[in-house]
C-alpha positions as CSV (number, residue, x, y, z in Angstrom):
1,M,3.8,3.4,-77.8
2,N,0.7,5.5,-77.9
3,S,-0.9,7.5,-74.5
4,R,-3.7,4.9,-74.3
5,T,-1.5,2.0,-73.8
6,S,1.3,3.6,-71.6
7,A,-1.5,5.3,-68.8
8,T,-2.6,2.1,-67.2
9,P,0.1,-0.8,-66.4
10,V,1.3,0.4,-63.1
11,G,-0.5,-2.1,-60.9
12,H,-3.4,-1.6,-62.8
13,A,-4.6,1.0,-60.8
14,Y,-7.4,2.6,-62.9
15,P,-9.4,-0.4,-63.8
16,R,-9.5,-1.0,-60.2
17,Q,-10.4,2.1,-59.0
18,A,-13.3,2.1,-62.4
19,A,-14.4,-0.7,-60.4
20,E,-15.0,0.5,-57.2
21,S,-16.7,4.1,-58.6
22,R,-19.2,1.2,-60.5
23,L,-19.6,-0.6,-57.3
24,G,-20.2,2.7,-55.4
25,D,-22.7,3.8,-58.4
26,L,-24.4,0.3,-57.9
27,F,-24.5,0.8,-53.8
28,K,-26.2,4.3,-54.2
29,G,-28.6,2.9,-56.5
30,Q,-29.6,0.4,-54.1
31,I,-29.5,2.9,-51.3
32,E,-32.2,5.0,-53.3
33,E,-34.3,2.1,-53.8
34,N,-35.2,1.7,-50.1
35,S,-38.1,2.6,-47.7
36,P,-37.5,5.9,-45.9
37,S,-37.6,3.6,-42.6
38,E,-34.8,1.4,-44.2
39,V,-33.0,4.4,-45.0
40,A,-33.2,6.1,-41.6
41,L,-31.9,2.6,-40.0
42,L,-29.1,2.1,-42.7
43,Q,-27.9,5.8,-41.5
44,T,-28.0,4.7,-37.8
45,V,-25.9,1.9,-38.4
46,A,-23.7,3.8,-40.8
47,V,-22.9,6.3,-38.1
48,G,-22.6,4.1,-35.3
49,E,-21.3,0.8,-36.8
50,P,-21.2,-1.8,-35.4
51,V,-24.6,-1.2,-33.3
52,L,-26.0,-3.7,-30.8
53,L,-29.2,-5.6,-32.2
54,R,-31.0,-4.9,-29.1
55,H,-30.7,-1.0,-29.5
56,L,-31.6,-1.0,-32.9
57,L,-35.0,-3.2,-32.2
58,Q,-35.9,-0.2,-29.8
59,I,-36.4,1.8,-32.4
60,F,-37.0,-0.1,-35.5
61,D,-39.2,-2.7,-36.2
62,I,-37.7,-6.1,-36.9
63,S,-38.9,-7.1,-40.2
64,L,-36.8,-4.0,-41.6
65,L,-33.7,-5.5,-40.2
66,E,-35.0,-8.9,-42.1
67,E,-35.3,-7.6,-45.4
68,L,-32.2,-5.8,-45.3
69,E,-30.6,-8.9,-44.3
70,S,-32.1,-11.2,-46.9
71,R,-30.9,-8.3,-49.8
72,S,-27.3,-8.7,-48.5
73,V,-27.2,-5.5,-46.8
74,L,-26.7,-5.8,-43.4
75,A,-25.3,-8.8,-41.4
76,I,-25.8,-9.7,-37.6
77,R,-23.0,-11.3,-36.1
78,K,-22.6,-12.4,-32.4
79,E,-19.8,-11.1,-30.6
80,G,-19.5,-12.4,-27.0
81,V,-23.1,-12.5,-25.4
82,E,-24.4,-9.8,-27.7
83,E,-25.6,-9.7,-31.7
84,E,-24.0,-6.7,-33.6
85,V,-25.3,-5.2,-36.8
86,R,-22.8,-4.4,-39.3
87,F,-22.9,-3.5,-43.3
88,V,-22.1,-6.7,-45.3
89,H,-19.7,-4.4,-47.5
90,P,-18.0,-1.4,-46.2
91,L,-18.5,0.7,-49.1
92,Y,-22.2,0.8,-48.2
93,S,-21.2,2.5,-44.7
94,E,-18.7,4.9,-46.3
95,I,-21.2,6.2,-49.1
96,L,-23.8,6.7,-46.5
97,R,-21.9,8.6,-43.9
98,N,-20.1,10.8,-47.0
99,S,-23.3,11.8,-48.0
100,L,-25.2,12.4,-44.8
101,P,-26.5,15.9,-44.0
102,S,-25.2,17.3,-41.1
103,L,-28.8,17.6,-39.5
104,Q,-29.4,14.2,-40.2
105,R,-26.2,12.9,-38.9
106,R,-27.0,14.8,-35.5
107,R,-30.2,13.2,-35.6
108,R,-28.7,9.5,-35.5
109,I,-26.1,10.6,-33.2
110,R,-28.8,11.5,-30.7
111,E,-30.5,8.5,-31.0
112,L,-27.0,6.3,-30.3
113,V,-26.3,8.6,-27.3
114,D,-29.8,7.9,-26.1
115,L,-29.5,4.0,-27.0
116,Y,-26.1,3.6,-25.3
117,R,-26.1,5.9,-22.4
118,E,-27.0,3.4,-19.8
119,D,-24.5,0.7,-21.3
120,S,-21.4,3.5,-20.8
121,C,-21.6,3.3,-17.3
122,K,-20.7,-0.4,-17.2
123,R,-18.6,-0.6,-20.4
124,S,-15.4,1.7,-20.9
125,D,-15.4,1.0,-24.4
126,V,-19.0,2.1,-24.9
127,A,-18.1,5.1,-22.8
128,L,-15.7,6.3,-25.6
129,R,-18.1,6.2,-28.2
130,V,-20.8,8.2,-26.1
131,A,-18.2,10.5,-25.2
132,L,-17.2,11.3,-28.8
133,W,-21.0,11.5,-29.9
134,S,-21.7,13.5,-27.0
135,I,-18.5,16.2,-27.9
136,E,-20.0,16.2,-31.6
137,L,-23.2,17.2,-30.2
138,G,-21.8,20.0,-28.1
139,E,-23.2,18.5,-25.0
140,S,-21.2,17.5,-22.2
141,A,-21.2,14.0,-21.0
142,S,-20.9,12.8,-17.5
143,P,-17.3,13.3,-16.4
144,T,-17.1,9.6,-15.4
145,V,-17.7,8.7,-19.1
146,L,-15.6,11.2,-20.2
147,M,-12.8,9.7,-17.9
148,D,-13.5,6.0,-18.8
149,A,-13.2,7.2,-22.8
150,A,-10.0,9.2,-21.8
151,I,-8.4,6.0,-19.8
152,I,-9.2,4.0,-23.1
153,S,-7.6,6.1,-25.5
154,F,-4.6,6.3,-23.3
155,A,-4.4,2.7,-23.2
156,T,-4.3,2.8,-26.8
157,L,-1.6,5.4,-27.1
158,D,-3.7,8.0,-28.5
159,L,-2.7,10.6,-26.2
160,K,-4.3,13.2,-28.4
161,R,-7.7,11.9,-28.0
162,A,-7.1,10.8,-24.4
163,Q,-6.0,14.8,-23.8
164,H,-8.6,16.1,-25.4
165,L,-11.0,14.3,-23.5
166,A,-9.6,14.5,-19.9
167,E,-9.5,18.3,-20.7
168,V,-13.2,18.2,-21.2
169,A,-13.8,16.3,-18.0
170,W,-11.7,18.6,-16.2
171,N,-13.6,21.5,-17.2
172,A,-16.6,19.8,-16.4
173,A,-15.7,18.7,-13.0
174,P,-12.1,19.3,-11.5
175,L,-11.7,16.3,-9.7
176,A,-8.4,15.2,-8.0
177,E,-8.5,12.0,-10.3
178,T,-8.9,14.1,-13.3
179,A,-6.4,16.1,-12.7
180,A,-4.1,13.5,-11.8
181,F,-5.2,11.6,-15.1
182,L,-4.5,14.8,-17.2
183,G,-1.4,15.5,-15.9
184,T,-0.3,12.1,-16.6
185,V,-1.1,12.5,-20.3
186,L,0.6,15.9,-20.7
187,W,3.5,14.3,-18.9
188,M,3.6,11.4,-21.4
189,T,3.8,14.2,-24.0
190,A,6.3,15.9,-22.3
191,D,4.4,19.1,-21.7
192,Y,5.6,19.2,-18.1
193,R,4.5,22.9,-17.7
194,A,1.1,22.6,-18.7
195,A,0.8,19.1,-16.4
196,E,2.4,21.1,-13.1
197,E,0.0,24.1,-13.9
198,V,-3.2,22.0,-14.1
199,L,-1.9,19.7,-10.8
200,T,-0.7,22.8,-8.9
201,S,-4.2,24.2,-9.5
202,A,-6.0,20.9,-7.9
203,W,-3.1,20.8,-5.2
204,S,-4.5,24.2,-4.3
205,T,-7.9,22.8,-3.4
206,V,-7.3,19.1,-2.4
207,R,-7.7,18.3,1.2
208,D,-8.7,14.7,1.8
209,P,-5.6,12.7,2.3
210,R,-6.8,10.1,-0.4
211,E,-6.7,13.1,-3.0
212,M,-3.5,14.9,-1.6
213,A,-1.9,11.2,-2.8
214,I,-3.5,11.0,-6.2
215,V,-2.6,14.7,-7.0
216,G,0.8,14.6,-5.0
217,L,2.1,11.5,-7.0
218,A,1.1,13.0,-10.3
219,R,2.7,16.4,-9.7
220,A,6.0,14.9,-8.1
221,T,6.5,13.2,-11.2
222,A,5.8,16.3,-13.4
223,L,8.1,18.3,-11.2
224,E,10.5,15.5,-12.0
225,G,10.3,16.4,-15.6
226,L,11.0,20.0,-14.9
227,E,14.2,18.8,-12.5
228,E,12.7,20.4,-9.4
229,F,13.5,17.8,-7.2
230,Y,13.3,19.6,-3.7
231,E,9.8,20.6,-4.7
232,A,8.9,17.1,-5.6
233,E,10.0,15.6,-2.4
234,K,8.5,18.4,-0.2
235,I,4.9,17.8,-2.2
236,L,5.4,14.2,-1.4
237,S,6.5,14.7,2.3
238,Q,3.3,16.4,2.9
239,A,1.4,14.0,1.3
240,I,2.4,11.3,3.5
241,A,2.0,13.8,6.5
242,A,-1.6,14.0,5.4
243,Q,-2.1,10.2,5.1
244,N,-0.4,9.8,8.7
245,D,-2.6,12.7,10.2
246,G,-6.1,12.0,8.4
247,G,-5.9,8.0,8.5
248,K,-9.1,6.9,7.2
249,E,-11.4,10.0,7.6
250,G,-11.5,10.7,4.1
251,G,-13.2,7.9,3.2
252,E,-12.4,4.2,2.0
253,D,-10.8,3.5,-1.4
254,P,-12.6,1.2,-3.4
255,S,-9.3,0.2,-5.0
256,D,-7.9,-0.5,-1.3
257,I,-4.7,1.1,-2.6
258,D,-2.1,1.7,0.0
259,Y,-1.3,5.4,-0.7
260,S,0.6,5.6,2.5
261,G,3.6,3.0,1.0
262,L,3.2,4.4,-2.8
263,L,4.2,7.8,-1.4
264,K,7.0,6.7,0.5
265,V,8.5,4.6,-2.2
266,R,8.2,7.5,-5.0
267,R,9.7,9.7,-2.4
268,A,12.7,7.4,-2.5
269,K,12.9,8.2,-6.0
270,F,13.7,11.6,-5.3
271,L,15.8,11.1,-2.3
272,L,18.3,9.3,-5.2
273,H,18.2,12.6,-6.9
274,L,19.0,14.4,-4.0
275,N,21.8,11.9,-3.2
276,R,20.1,10.6,0.0
277,K,21.0,7.1,-1.5
278,S,21.3,5.0,1.8
279,E,18.0,6.4,3.3
280,A,16.5,5.9,-0.1
281,E,17.9,2.2,-0.4
282,N,16.4,1.4,3.5
283,L,13.0,2.8,2.3
284,L,12.7,0.6,-0.9
285,N,13.9,-2.4,1.0
286,S,10.7,-2.4,3.3
287,Y,8.4,-2.4,0.4
288,R,10.5,-4.6,-1.9
289,D,8.2,-7.6,-1.0
290,S,5.0,-5.5,-0.8
291,T,1.6,-7.5,-1.2
292,D,0.5,-4.6,-3.2
293,P,1.5,-5.2,-7.3
294,Y,1.7,-1.4,-8.0
295,I,4.0,-0.6,-4.9
296,R,6.3,-3.8,-5.2
297,W,6.9,-2.6,-8.8
298,E,7.8,0.8,-8.0
299,A,9.9,-0.2,-5.1
300,C,11.9,-2.9,-7.1
301,I,12.4,-1.2,-10.2
302,T,13.7,1.8,-8.2
303,L,15.9,-0.2,-6.0
304,G,17.0,-2.3,-8.9
305,L,18.5,0.8,-10.6
306,L,19.8,2.0,-7.3
307,L,21.6,-1.5,-7.0
308,A,22.9,-1.3,-10.6
309,H,24.1,2.1,-10.3
310,D,25.9,1.1,-7.2
311,G,28.0,-1.8,-8.7
312,R,25.5,-4.7,-7.6
313,P,24.4,-6.1,-10.9
314,E,23.5,-9.4,-9.8
315,E,21.3,-8.3,-6.7
316,A,20.0,-5.7,-9.4
317,A,19.1,-8.6,-11.3
318,R,17.3,-10.7,-8.7
319,T,15.6,-7.7,-7.5
320,V,13.5,-7.5,-11.0
321,D,13.8,-10.9,-12.5
322,S,10.2,-12.2,-11.5
323,L,8.7,-8.9,-11.4
324,A,5.4,-8.2,-13.4
325,P,4.1,-4.6,-14.4
326,P,0.6,-4.1,-12.3
327,A,-2.5,-4.3,-14.3
328,F,-3.3,-0.9,-15.3
329,H,-7.1,-0.7,-14.8
330,R,-6.7,-0.4,-11.1
331,Y,-4.4,2.3,-11.1
332,S,-6.0,4.1,-13.9
333,H,-5.9,7.5,-11.5
334,I,-2.2,7.4,-10.7
335,L,1.1,8.0,-13.0
336,L,3.3,5.0,-13.4
337,S,6.4,6.3,-12.3
338,H,8.5,3.4,-14.3
339,H,7.4,2.5,-17.3
340,P,7.3,-1.3,-18.0
341,I,10.2,-0.6,-20.6
342,M,12.4,0.0,-17.3
343,K,12.8,-3.5,-16.3
344,D,14.4,-4.1,-19.5
345,L,16.8,-1.5,-18.8
346,V,17.7,-2.4,-15.1
347,Q,18.3,-6.0,-16.5
348,A,20.5,-4.8,-19.4
349,I,22.5,-2.8,-17.0
350,A,23.1,-5.9,-15.0
351,L,23.9,-7.8,-17.8
352,M,26.3,-5.1,-18.7
353,Q,28.2,-4.8,-15.4
354,S,28.1,-8.6,-14.7
355,G,30.3,-9.1,-18.4
356,A,27.7,-10.0,-20.6
357,I,27.9,-6.5,-23.1
358,E,26.9,-8.4,-26.2
359,G,23.7,-9.8,-23.9
360,A,22.9,-6.4,-22.8
361,L,22.8,-4.8,-26.5
362,N,20.6,-7.6,-27.5
363,L,18.2,-7.0,-24.9
364,L,18.4,-3.4,-25.4
365,L,17.7,-4.0,-29.2
366,S,14.9,-6.3,-28.5
367,A,13.2,-3.6,-25.9
368,E,13.8,-0.7,-28.7
369,K,11.7,-2.9,-31.2
370,S,8.7,-3.2,-29.0
371,D,5.6,-1.3,-28.8
372,T,6.5,-0.1,-25.6
373,Y,9.3,1.9,-26.6
374,R,7.5,4.8,-28.1
375,E,5.4,5.1,-25.0
376,S,8.0,6.7,-22.3
377,P,10.4,9.6,-23.2
378,S,12.5,8.7,-20.1
379,G,12.6,5.0,-21.0
380,R,13.6,6.1,-24.6
381,A,16.3,8.4,-23.4
382,M,17.7,5.7,-20.7
383,L,17.5,2.9,-23.3
384,E,19.5,4.9,-25.6
385,G,22.1,6.2,-23.1
386,V,22.8,2.8,-21.8
387,R,23.0,1.1,-25.3
388,A,25.7,4.0,-26.2
389,E,27.5,3.1,-22.8
390,A,27.7,-0.6,-23.9
391,E,28.8,0.3,-27.8
392,L,31.7,2.6,-26.2
393,L,32.7,-0.3,-24.3
394,Q,32.8,-2.7,-27.1
395,G,34.7,0.6,-29.1
396,D,31.9,1.6,-31.3
397,A,32.4,5.3,-30.6
398,R,31.9,6.2,-34.0
399,E,28.8,4.2,-34.4
400,A,27.4,5.9,-31.0
401,T,28.5,9.1,-31.9
402,D,26.3,8.8,-35.2
403,R,23.5,6.9,-33.5
404,L,23.4,9.4,-30.8
405,T,23.4,12.6,-33.0
406,R,20.3,11.1,-35.0
407,V,18.7,10.2,-31.7
408,L,18.9,14.1,-30.4
409,A,17.9,15.2,-33.8
410,S,14.6,13.2,-33.5
411,R,13.9,14.4,-29.9
412,V,13.5,10.9,-28.9
413,E,14.0,11.9,-25.5
414,Q,10.6,14.1,-26.2
415,G,12.3,17.3,-24.0
416,W,12.7,14.9,-21.1
417,P,15.3,16.9,-19.3
418,L,17.2,14.4,-17.5
419,G,17.0,12.4,-20.3
420,R,18.3,14.9,-22.8
421,T,21.5,15.6,-20.4
422,Y,22.1,12.1,-20.1
423,L,22.3,11.7,-24.1
424,Q,24.4,14.7,-24.4
425,C,26.8,13.5,-21.8
426,C,27.1,9.9,-23.7
427,L,27.4,11.8,-27.0
428,L,30.3,14.3,-25.6
429,Q,32.3,11.4,-24.4
430,A,31.7,9.2,-27.8
431,G,32.6,12.1,-29.8
432,A,35.8,12.8,-27.7
433,L,37.0,8.9,-28.3
434,V,36.8,9.7,-32.1
435,G,37.8,13.3,-32.0
436,D,34.5,14.3,-33.3
437,S,34.8,18.1,-32.6
438,K,31.0,19.0,-34.4
439,A,29.6,16.2,-31.8
440,M,31.5,17.5,-29.3
441,A,30.4,21.1,-29.7
442,R,26.7,19.7,-30.2
443,A,26.7,17.9,-27.2
444,R,28.4,20.8,-24.8
445,A,25.7,23.1,-26.3
446,G,23.1,20.7,-25.2
447,I,24.1,20.1,-21.9
448,G,23.9,23.6,-20.9
449,A,24.6,24.6,-16.9
450,G,23.4,21.3,-15.6
451,D,22.1,20.7,-12.2
452,D,24.6,19.2,-9.5
453,S,22.2,17.9,-7.3
454,L,21.5,15.2,-9.8
455,A,24.4,12.7,-9.1
456,Y,24.0,10.9,-12.1
457,A,24.1,13.4,-14.6
458,A,27.0,15.4,-12.5
459,G,29.2,12.4,-12.4
460,A,28.7,11.4,-16.2
461,H,28.9,15.0,-17.2
462,A,32.7,15.1,-15.3
463,V,33.7,12.1,-17.2
464,A,32.4,13.2,-20.7
465,E,34.1,16.5,-20.2
466,A,37.2,14.9,-19.0
467,W,37.6,12.7,-22.0
468,A,36.8,16.0,-24.3
469,A,39.5,17.8,-22.7
470,V,42.0,15.0,-23.6
471,A,40.6,14.9,-27.1
472,D,41.4,18.9,-27.2
473,G,44.9,18.0,-26.0
474,K,44.2,19.1,-22.3
475,I,45.2,16.2,-20.6
476,G,46.0,17.5,-17.2
477,V,42.4,19.5,-17.5
478,G,40.6,16.2,-17.8
479,Q,42.7,15.0,-15.1
480,Q,41.8,17.5,-12.8
481,L,38.0,17.4,-13.6
482,L,38.0,13.6,-12.8
483,I,39.9,14.5,-9.3
484,E,37.0,17.0,-8.6
485,A,34.2,14.4,-9.6
486,L,36.1,11.8,-7.4
487,D,36.2,14.3,-4.2
488,K,32.6,14.8,-4.6
489,N,31.9,11.6,-3.4
490,E,29.0,11.8,-1.3
491,G,25.6,10.2,-3.1
492,R,27.5,9.3,-6.1
493,R,26.7,6.0,-7.7
494,E,29.6,4.0,-7.5
495,T,29.4,2.7,-11.1
496,I,30.2,6.4,-12.0
497,R,33.0,6.9,-9.3
498,L,35.0,3.7,-10.6
499,E,34.4,4.9,-14.2
500,A,36.2,8.1,-13.2
501,A,39.2,6.3,-11.4
502,H,39.4,4.4,-14.3
503,S,39.3,7.4,-16.8
504,L,41.8,8.8,-14.4
505,A,44.4,5.9,-14.9
506,R,43.9,5.3,-18.5
507,I,45.0,9.1,-19.2
508,G,48.0,9.3,-16.9
509,D,47.5,8.9,-13.3
510,P,46.8,5.4,-11.9
511,K,48.7,6.2,-8.5
512,K,46.1,8.9,-8.0
513,A,43.2,6.7,-9.3
514,A,44.4,3.5,-7.2
515,R,44.0,5.8,-3.9
516,Y,40.3,6.8,-4.8
517,V,39.7,3.1,-5.6
518,Q,40.7,2.2,-1.9
519,G,37.5,4.1,-0.8
520,I,34.8,2.3,-3.2
521,P,33.5,-0.8,-2.0
522,S,34.4,-3.9,-4.1
523,P,32.0,-4.4,-7.1
524,E,30.2,-7.2,-7.7
525,G,31.2,-8.9,-11.8
526,P,33.7,-9.2,-13.9
527,L,33.6,-6.0,-15.9
528,L,33.9,-3.6,-12.5
529,S,36.2,-6.0,-11.0
530,A,38.6,-6.1,-14.1
531,R,38.5,-2.1,-13.4
532,V,39.6,-2.2,-10.4
533,Q,42.2,-4.8,-11.3
534,Y,43.6,-2.3,-14.2
535,I,44.1,0.7,-11.9
536,E,45.8,-1.3,-9.1
537,A,47.9,-3.0,-11.8
538,L,48.8,-0.1,-13.6
539,A,49.5,1.9,-10.6
540,Q,52.4,-0.8,-9.3
541,S,53.2,-1.2,-13.0
542,D,52.2,-4.8,-12.8
543,A,52.4,-6.1,-16.4
544,S,51.4,-9.5,-16.1
545,A,48.1,-8.1,-13.7
546,L,47.4,-5.7,-16.5
547,E,47.3,-8.7,-19.2
548,T,45.2,-10.6,-16.8
549,A,42.7,-7.5,-16.4
550,G,42.9,-7.5,-20.2
551,G,41.6,-10.8,-20.5
552,G,38.7,-9.9,-18.3
553,F,37.8,-7.0,-20.2
554,E,37.7,-9.1,-23.4
555,R,35.7,-11.9,-21.8
556,C,33.3,-9.3,-21.1
557,G,33.2,-7.8,-24.8
558,A,35.0,-4.4,-23.7
559,H,37.7,-4.7,-26.7
560,L,38.6,-0.9,-25.9
561,L,39.5,-1.4,-22.5
562,A,40.9,-4.9,-23.1
563,G,43.1,-3.4,-25.7
564,E,44.6,-0.8,-23.9
565,A,45.3,-3.0,-20.7
566,H,47.4,-5.3,-23.2
567,A,49.0,-2.1,-24.7
568,D,50.2,-0.8,-21.2
569,A,51.5,-4.5,-20.5
570,S,53.3,-4.2,-23.7
571,R,54.8,-0.9,-22.6
572,I,56.1,-2.1,-19.2
573,Y,57.4,-5.5,-20.6
574,T,59.3,-3.1,-22.8
575,R,60.6,-1.1,-20.3
576,K,61.6,-4.1,-18.5
577,G,63.5,-5.3,-21.1
578,D,61.1,-8.6,-21.6
579,K,61.0,-8.1,-25.6
580,R,59.1,-11.5,-26.0
581,A,56.1,-10.6,-23.5
582,A,56.3,-7.1,-25.0
583,A,55.5,-8.4,-28.5
584,R,52.8,-11.0,-26.9
585,A,50.7,-8.1,-25.2
586,M,51.3,-5.9,-28.2
587,R,50.0,-8.3,-31.0
588,T,47.3,-9.1,-28.4
589,S,46.4,-5.5,-28.1
590,T,46.4,-4.7,-31.8
591,R,44.1,-7.3,-32.4
592,L,41.5,-5.9,-30.0
593,L,41.8,-2.5,-31.0
594,D,41.6,-3.2,-34.5
595,Q,37.7,-3.8,-33.5
596,C,37.7,-0.2,-32.3
597,P,38.0,2.0,-35.5
598,G,38.9,5.6,-35.1
599,V,39.1,5.5,-31.4
600,R,41.6,7.9,-30.1
601,T,42.7,7.8,-26.5
602,P,46.3,8.3,-25.3
603,V,47.1,4.4,-24.9
604,S,45.4,3.5,-28.3
605,I,47.2,5.9,-30.4
606,S,50.7,4.5,-29.6
607,V,49.5,1.1,-30.6
608,G,51.1,-0.4,-33.9
609,S,54.3,1.5,-33.6
610,A,57.1,-0.5,-32.4
611,I,58.4,2.9,-30.9
612,Q,56.0,4.5,-28.1
613,L,55.3,7.9,-28.2
614,T,55.9,10.1,-25.0
615,A,53.0,11.8,-23.1
616,R,53.4,15.2,-24.9
617,E,54.1,13.6,-28.2
618,R,50.7,11.6,-27.8
619,Q,49.0,14.8,-27.1
620,I,50.7,16.9,-30.3
621,A,49.6,13.6,-32.6
622,L,46.1,13.7,-31.6
623,L,45.4,17.4,-32.3
624,A,47.6,17.1,-35.5
625,A,45.7,13.9,-36.7
626,R,42.5,16.8,-36.6
627,N,44.3,18.7,-39.3
628,M,45.1,21.6,-36.6
629,S,47.9,23.6,-37.5
630,S,50.9,24.1,-35.7
631,A,49.9,27.5,-34.0
632,E,46.7,25.9,-33.2
633,V,48.1,22.8,-31.4
634,A,50.6,25.6,-29.6
635,E,47.9,27.6,-28.3
636,H,45.6,24.6,-27.3
637,L,48.8,23.2,-25.0
638,V,49.9,26.8,-24.3
639,V,53.6,26.4,-25.9
640,S,55.3,27.8,-28.3
641,T,54.8,26.9,-32.1
642,R,58.3,25.8,-32.3
643,T,57.8,23.4,-29.6
644,V,55.3,21.8,-31.3
645,D,57.2,21.8,-34.6
646,N,60.0,20.1,-32.7
647,H,58.0,17.5,-31.3
648,L,56.0,16.7,-34.7
649,Q,59.6,16.2,-36.3
650,K,60.2,13.4,-33.5
651,I,56.5,11.9,-34.1
652,F,57.4,11.7,-37.7
653,S,60.8,9.9,-37.2
654,K,59.3,7.8,-34.7
655,L,56.2,6.5,-36.9
656,G,58.4,6.5,-40.2
657,I,56.2,9.0,-41.9
658,T,56.6,12.5,-43.4
659,S,53.4,14.6,-42.9
660,R,50.4,15.2,-40.9
661,R,48.3,13.4,-43.4
662,E,50.0,10.1,-42.3
663,I,49.4,10.4,-38.7
664,G,45.9,8.9,-38.5
665,R,46.8,6.0,-40.4
666,A,50.0,5.3,-38.4
667,L,48.4,5.7,-35.6
668,R,44.9,3.6,-36.7
669,L,42.5,6.5,-36.0
670,G,40.6,5.6,-39.1
671,S,40.3,6.7,-42.5
672,D,42.1,10.1,-43.2
673,D,40.6,13.2,-45.3
674,D,42.9,13.2,-48.2
675,S,41.7,16.7,-49.4
676,A,42.7,18.2,-46.4
677,E,45.8,20.6,-46.1
678,T,48.8,18.7,-44.5
679,P,51.6,20.3,-44.8
680,T,55.0,18.5,-44.7
681,M,57.6,19.4,-41.9
């Protein structure tokens, strides 16, 4: 094959490029044939395409347009009530723009700015063009035009342009609305410190109650990103006091927004952060039926999250069911605290707790594919975390571990501190359930010191650390962590308290877990009810009730919890001598736990062997399955190496194996690494 025939076949790219080049040369020739007046008109259209016909007719004779239209260079089309002028072929405008000298381009832009300036006060899309042209000329457009342009860019998710325009507007006129909007954009890009600096500057100068509300709302949200909850609540309280003292002395707001109500609803969100749950719920209930769509949205989403986390999923679902996000344009100077994706999250949490785990996952996957997923760093982090919770219930701990590792590596939470802590807690628990020490170490390093004032993260962190301790073979440490978390019950969300009690029962102390459950209000929904039933049945050694709880878990799609419940029932039946019931429960447990590959909990590792391991044997088996030496296991458990070796001999005998290499397979912990060093006892 010669070089000539081998150079052109892929998609015939070169012939196409050659054709475009010839067409470009033809257009250049046609342009050069035009008169100076025609060239000037063509340059103006190229720079501002499309250009309104009525504007062109202010500076060019209609005969020029008629001539260029007859030669199929320009076309006039009606868009709405206006007639617009465009090039027939896009190469015309591209060639003209690329060949236009700098001074001539500035002259054409100057003409367009003068032509469109009046329209820019009436149409936001025109304001965007005028603002960008003015900035290119080095001139200052009016702050109103700049802000209209910034809002248009923000609405189309062009955050970089929105930030640039808002910064120019802020430098030109440091108004409250401008500061709030710039703070909003900076918050959306996760630059919370920069947002706080701008808003602090504005806060120090505002005195008008309306302006205090606008800046205070934006500043509180920036402070939330910095986890400064007390300061945020104080700012909102000051703004509320200004509304009460100032009344309407600061002038009427043309949008008729109820700033006092909006400030109070936003403050309720921070009351939740500060563990003042009852106060927050009362405040939110007073605004859930507000006639103001923005206030109703904020109140209902916050209340929906509170109810869902409080074990009232049906009430949470009803709260947001018919809710629609408010129109953006009316509130363009106020940060939307709860993004539209948050409604999906409330509904997903409610579905999960109501026993429809698969439905919750489908809803979350649908939300993840939507355009709104990338608009909210907090929404994305919450979505990924709730999805991980659902996967853990299903027994997909390996999938949750791998995905959360990827998510955190891609910084989907965009630096949102609360979201990052939440995701790291989810990763820590997922990694612990599959014995992934690298994932556990990564999560622990990411969580850091944490903030005990945040009820949600504190509870989730305690549960995750407890399971990590179990994975390390320190079951007693895990139990103590859960007990300490349950003792700190003030303001904690009921669902996380119930999960902590359930975890305490699962790792060996059901009687104490049952005592804690007595202090938790009866939850709604089959999943939460099954948790309570499991704890009480295990504390009373009621095998039949455990099977019932297992059936409830299975109907919800919680395969891991269902498999554990049936395994516990089998153990109790065996102890009571009912071999037939024990075998039946074990078969059910094995079927369910087969859907949870690699999961390692104190109950699940004993399933599959006819002879149950003791609690100490399960601890040692878990650690040995991670290829830890006898000395390392002994150090973890603070026992002698000889004690570990003695237990290993019993484990090998009970499981019918001869080496550490076979433990994982015998206990159904997933695939083993055959290349690892596995000395025989």
